[in-house]
OpenMM code with the backbone's topology and positions (N, CA, C; nanometers):
from openmm import Vec3, app, unit

residues = "MET VAL SER ASN ALA LEU ILE GLU LYS LEU ASN LYS GLU ILE ARG VAL LEU ARG ARG ASP ILE THR GLN ILE LYS GLU ALA LEU VAL ASP VAL LYS GLY ASP ALA GLU GLY GLN TYR ARG SER ALA PHE ILE ALA LYS VAL LEU LYS ARG VAL ARG GLU LYS SER ARG TYR ARG TYR ARG GLY SER GLU SER PHE LEU LYS HIS VAL ARG ALA SER ALA LYS".split()
positions = [
    Vec3(4.1300, 14.5343, -14.0346),
    Vec3(4.0950, 14.4168, -14.0854),
    Vec3(4.0220, 14.3327, -13.9722),
    Vec3(3.9620, 14.2820, -13.9242),
    Vec3(3.9130, 14.2087, -13.8583),
    Vec3(3.9137, 14.0410, -13.9536),
    Vec3(3.9787, 13.9733, -13.8418),
    Vec3(4.0035, 13.8118, -13.9065),
    Vec3(3.8700, 13.7435, -13.9225),
    Vec3(3.8393, 13.6286, -13.9714),
    Vec3(3.7444, 13.5572, -13.9632),
    Vec3(3.7377, 13.5028, -13.8770),
    Vec3(3.8718, 13.4141, -13.8247),
    Vec3(3.8970, 13.3820, -13.6744),
    Vec3(3.8485, 13.4311, -13.5752),
    Vec3(3.8462, 13.5915, -13.5565),
    Vec3(3.7885, 13.6680, -13.4551),
    Vec3(3.6266, 13.6769, -13.4722),
    Vec3(3.5881, 13.7014, -13.5744),
    Vec3(3.4206, 13.7504, -13.6356),
    Vec3(3.3771, 13.5852, -13.6180),
    Vec3(3.4229, 13.4799, -13.6001),
    Vec3(3.3630, 13.3456, -13.5531),
    Vec3(3.3503, 13.3439, -13.3980),
    Vec3(3.4698, 13.3696, -13.3442),
    Vec3(3.4585, 13.3407, -13.1682),
    Vec3(3.4057, 13.4501, -13.1222),
    Vec3(3.3620, 13.5719, -13.1977),
    Vec3(3.2545, 13.6772, -13.1172),
    Vec3(3.1054, 13.6234, -13.1594),
    Vec3(3.0950, 13.5843, -13.2842),
    Vec3(2.9251, 13.5378, -13.2698),
    Vec3(2.8948, 13.4033, -13.2279),
    Vec3(3.0282, 13.3281, -13.1829),
    Vec3(2.9844, 13.2212, -13.0925),
    Vec3(2.9859, 13.2860, -12.9720),
    Vec3(3.0454, 13.3571, -12.9139),
    Vec3(2.9750, 13.4199, -12.7786),
    Vec3(2.8561, 13.4729, -12.7753),
    Vec3(2.8135, 13.5212, -12.8311),
    Vec3(2.6859, 13.6137, -12.9044),
    Vec3(2.5739, 13.4681, -12.8971),
    Vec3(2.6099, 13.3700, -12.9460),
    Vec3(2.5274, 13.2850, -12.8907),
    Vec3(2.5197, 13.1919, -12.8069),
    Vec3(2.6016, 13.2305, -12.7046),
    Vec3(2.6256, 13.1390, -12.5921),
    Vec3(2.5397, 13.2273, -12.4838),
    Vec3(2.5940, 13.3308, -12.4903),
    Vec3(2.5405, 13.4722, -12.4709),
    Vec3(2.3646, 13.4830, -12.4618),
    Vec3(2.3383, 13.4738, -12.5875),
    Vec3(2.1788, 13.4718, -12.5879),
    Vec3(2.1088, 13.3619, -12.5584),
    Vec3(2.1540, 13.2461, -12.5372),
    Vec3(2.1050, 13.1177, -12.4941),
    Vec3(2.1093, 13.1241, -12.2930),
    Vec3(2.1925, 13.1966, -12.2746),
    Vec3(2.1812, 13.2266, -12.1200),
    Vec3(2.0819, 13.2857, -12.0876),
    Vec3(2.0530, 13.4598, -12.1530),
    Vec3(1.9942, 13.4824, -12.1353),
    Vec3(1.8478, 13.4035, -12.1573),
    Vec3(1.7957, 13.3431, -12.2563),
    Vec3(1.7113, 13.3054, -12.2783),
    Vec3(1.6394, 13.2146, -12.1415),
    Vec3(1.7566, 13.1101, -12.0616),
    Vec3(1.7704, 13.0385, -11.9883),
    Vec3(1.7000, 13.1208, -11.8789),
    Vec3(1.7834, 13.2065, -11.8020),
    Vec3(1.7467, 13.3172, -11.7095),
    Vec3(1.5983, 13.3731, -11.7048),
    Vec3(1.5875, 13.4336, -11.8423),
    Vec3(1.4282, 13.4829, -11.8571),
    Vec3(1.3560, 13.3377, -11.8205),
    Vec3(1.3560, 13.2569, -11.8592),
    Vec3(1.2748, 13.0981, -11.8876),
    Vec3(1.2882, 13.0934, -11.7021),
    Vec3(1.3935, 13.0906, -11.6218),
    Vec3(1.3964, 13.0526, -11.5000),
    Vec3(1.2707, 13.1645, -11.4391),
    Vec3(1.2934, 13.2759, -11.4511),
    Vec3(1.2528, 13.3536, -11.3519),
    Vec3(1.1106, 13.3720, -11.3692),
    Vec3(1.0666, 13.3629, -11.5111),
    Vec3(0.9363, 13.3369, -11.5118),
    Vec3(0.8641, 13.2154, -11.4673),
    Vec3(0.9464, 13.0843, -11.4306),
    Vec3(0.8863, 12.9784, -11.4230),
    Vec3(0.8580, 13.0123, -11.2958),
    Vec3(0.9546, 13.0867, -11.1928),
    Vec3(0.9152, 13.0948, -11.0563),
    Vec3(0.8107, 13.1605, -11.0106),
    Vec3(0.7755, 13.2916, -11.0786),
    Vec3(0.6482, 13.3250, -11.0089),
    Vec3(0.5608, 13.3470, -11.0698),
    Vec3(0.5076, 13.2382, -11.2115),
    Vec3(0.3978, 13.2332, -11.2385),
    Vec3(0.3033, 13.1855, -11.1761),
    Vec3(0.1338, 13.2210, -11.1697),
    Vec3(0.0484, 13.1736, -11.0786),
    Vec3(0.0289, 13.0428, -11.1507),
    Vec3(-0.0434, 12.9713, -11.0668),
    Vec3(-0.0975, 12.8176, -11.0288),
    Vec3(-0.1598, 12.7913, -11.1775),
    Vec3(-0.2574, 12.8665, -11.2449),
    Vec3(-0.3359, 12.9164, -11.3467),
    Vec3(-0.2604, 12.9025, -11.4798),
    Vec3(-0.1399, 12.9623, -11.4771),
    Vec3(-0.0350, 12.9731, -11.5776),
    Vec3(-0.0751, 13.1210, -11.5951),
    Vec3(-0.1285, 13.1757, -11.5608),
    Vec3(-0.1546, 13.3280, -11.6000),
    Vec3(-0.0219, 13.4570, -11.5358),
    Vec3(-0.0134, 13.5321, -11.5470),
    Vec3(0.1088, 13.5968, -11.4737),
    Vec3(0.0428, 13.7476, -11.4129),
    Vec3(0.0273, 13.7830, -11.3197),
    Vec3(-0.0216, 13.9062, -11.2617),
    Vec3(0.0501, 14.0287, -11.3022),
    Vec3(-0.0347, 14.1498, -11.3383),
    Vec3(0.0458, 14.2305, -11.4005),
    Vec3(0.0906, 14.2950, -11.3547),
    Vec3(0.0834, 14.2714, -11.1941),
    Vec3(0.1921, 14.3655, -11.1167),
    Vec3(0.3214, 14.3214, -11.1621),
    Vec3(0.3371, 14.1743, -11.1475),
    Vec3(0.4400, 14.1104, -11.1560),
    Vec3(0.5012, 14.1696, -11.2668),
    Vec3(0.4616, 14.1496, -11.3983),
    Vec3(0.5073, 14.1916, -11.5094),
    Vec3(0.5385, 14.3460, -11.5413),
    Vec3(0.4738, 14.4391, -11.4779),
    Vec3(0.5120, 14.5651, -11.4925),
    Vec3(0.6059, 14.5567, -11.3824),
    Vec3(0.6636, 14.5029, -11.2949),
    Vec3(0.7986, 14.4677, -11.1981),
    Vec3(0.8755, 14.4071, -11.2926),
    Vec3(0.8413, 14.3228, -11.3343),
    Vec3(0.9970, 14.2362, -11.4043),
    Vec3(1.0000, 14.3658, -11.5444),
    Vec3(0.9412, 14.3641, -11.6255),
    Vec3(0.9832, 14.4915, -11.7055),
    Vec3(1.0601, 14.5697, -11.6703),
    Vec3(1.0162, 14.6467, -11.5576),
    Vec3(1.0834, 14.8230, -11.4838),
    Vec3(1.2389, 14.7512, -11.4564),
    Vec3(1.2550, 14.6263, -11.3897),
    Vec3(1.3840, 14.5725, -11.3454),
    Vec3(1.4686, 14.5548, -11.4793),
    Vec3(1.4255, 14.5103, -11.5706),
    Vec3(1.5215, 14.4608, -11.6944),
    Vec3(1.5626, 14.6065, -11.7637),
    Vec3(1.4517, 14.7225, -11.7280),
    Vec3(1.5295, 14.8241, -11.7925),
    Vec3(1.6261, 14.8938, -11.7253),
    Vec3(1.6158, 14.8774, -11.6102),
    Vec3(1.7023, 14.9248, -11.4996),
    Vec3(1.8635, 14.9245, -11.5157),
    Vec3(1.9864, 15.0333, -11.4950),
    Vec3(2.1253, 14.9550, -11.4692),
    Vec3(2.1140, 14.8303, -11.3609),
    Vec3(2.2126, 14.7733, -11.3848),
    Vec3(2.2005, 14.6095, -11.3086),
    Vec3(2.3455, 14.6855, -11.1783),
    Vec3(2.2791, 14.6565, -11.1311),
    Vec3(2.3429, 14.6670, -10.9249),
    Vec3(2.4774, 14.5839, -10.9099),
    Vec3(2.4811, 14.4678, -10.9756),
    Vec3(2.5887, 14.4221, -10.9614),
    Vec3(2.6380, 14.3361, -11.0924),
    Vec3(2.7824, 14.3179, -11.0707),
    Vec3(2.8114, 14.2402, -11.1938),
    Vec3(2.9493, 14.1356, -11.1184),
    Vec3(2.8199, 14.0162, -11.1569),
    Vec3(2.9051, 13.8895, -11.1381),
    Vec3(3.0167, 13.8727, -11.1908),
    Vec3(3.1461, 13.7874, -11.1683),
    Vec3(3.2248, 13.7345, -11.2775),
    Vec3(3.2237, 13.5887, -11.2482),
    Vec3(3.1635, 13.5457, -11.2047),
    Vec3(3.1580, 13.3933, -11.1887),
    Vec3(3.0142, 13.3508, -11.0841),
    Vec3(3.0667, 13.1800, -11.1306),
    Vec3(2.9196, 13.1398, -11.0920),
    Vec3(2.9544, 13.1705, -10.8821),
    Vec3(3.0819, 13.1488, -10.8168),
    Vec3(3.0898, 13.2161, -10.6696),
    Vec3(3.0531, 13.2730, -10.6364),
    Vec3(3.1183, 13.4583, -10.7160),
    Vec3(3.0186, 13.5729, -10.6884),
    Vec3(2.8877, 13.5709, -10.6850),
    Vec3(2.7800, 13.5173, -10.7967),
    Vec3(2.6629, 13.5063, -10.7635),
    Vec3(2.6189, 13.4704, -10.6440),
    Vec3(2.6385, 13.3570, -10.6257),
    Vec3(2.6125, 13.2210, -10.5553),
    Vec3(2.6393, 13.3097, -10.4079),
    Vec3(2.7349, 13.3922, -10.3572),
    Vec3(2.7912, 13.4375, -10.2734),
    Vec3(2.6513, 13.5725, -10.2217),
    Vec3(2.6479, 13.6148, -10.3409),
    Vec3(2.5199, 13.7630, -10.3227),
    Vec3(2.4271, 13.7166, -10.3053),
    Vec3(2.3912, 13.5625, -10.3388),
    Vec3(2.2302, 13.5521, -10.2982),
    Vec3(2.2487, 13.4616, -10.1564),
    Vec3(2.3473, 13.3855, -10.1148),
    Vec3(2.3251, 13.3655, -10.0031),
    Vec3(2.3003, 13.4691, -9.8640),
    Vec3(2.3794, 13.5731, -9.9268),
    Vec3(2.4034, 13.7192, -9.8155),
    Vec3(2.2615, 13.7766, -9.7732),
    Vec3(2.2233, 13.7454, -9.9232),
    Vec3(2.0483, 13.8519, -9.9148),
    Vec3(1.9687, 13.7776, -9.8746),
    Vec3(1.9696, 13.5984, -9.9020),
    Vec3(1.8748, 13.5582, -9.8518),
    Vec3(1.8740, 13.5010, -9.6880),
    Vec3(1.9982, 13.6058, -9.6004),
    Vec3(1.9611, 13.6132, -9.4556),
    Vec3(1.8912, 13.7187, -9.3964),
] * unit.nanometer
topology = app.Topology()
chain = topology.addChain("A")
for resn in residues:
    res = topology.addResidue(resn, chain)
    for name in ("N", "CA", "C"):
        topology.addAtom(name, app.Element.getBySymbol(name[0]), res)
């Protein structure tokens, strides 16, 4: 039987993950939006395709994420 403390901990982690995902989605959309506030249909199709794909990388923290971003920017 699962304890209430474990259930509460898991629920809290889920809330944090949902908030993080929402922030990431908002950041991605803000970067690629058109000046008029409309999004190109090609961009929307590309984003939706990427969302469905399996992730190529698994980041274990901010350091590994920044390392990957800096390496791909060169």
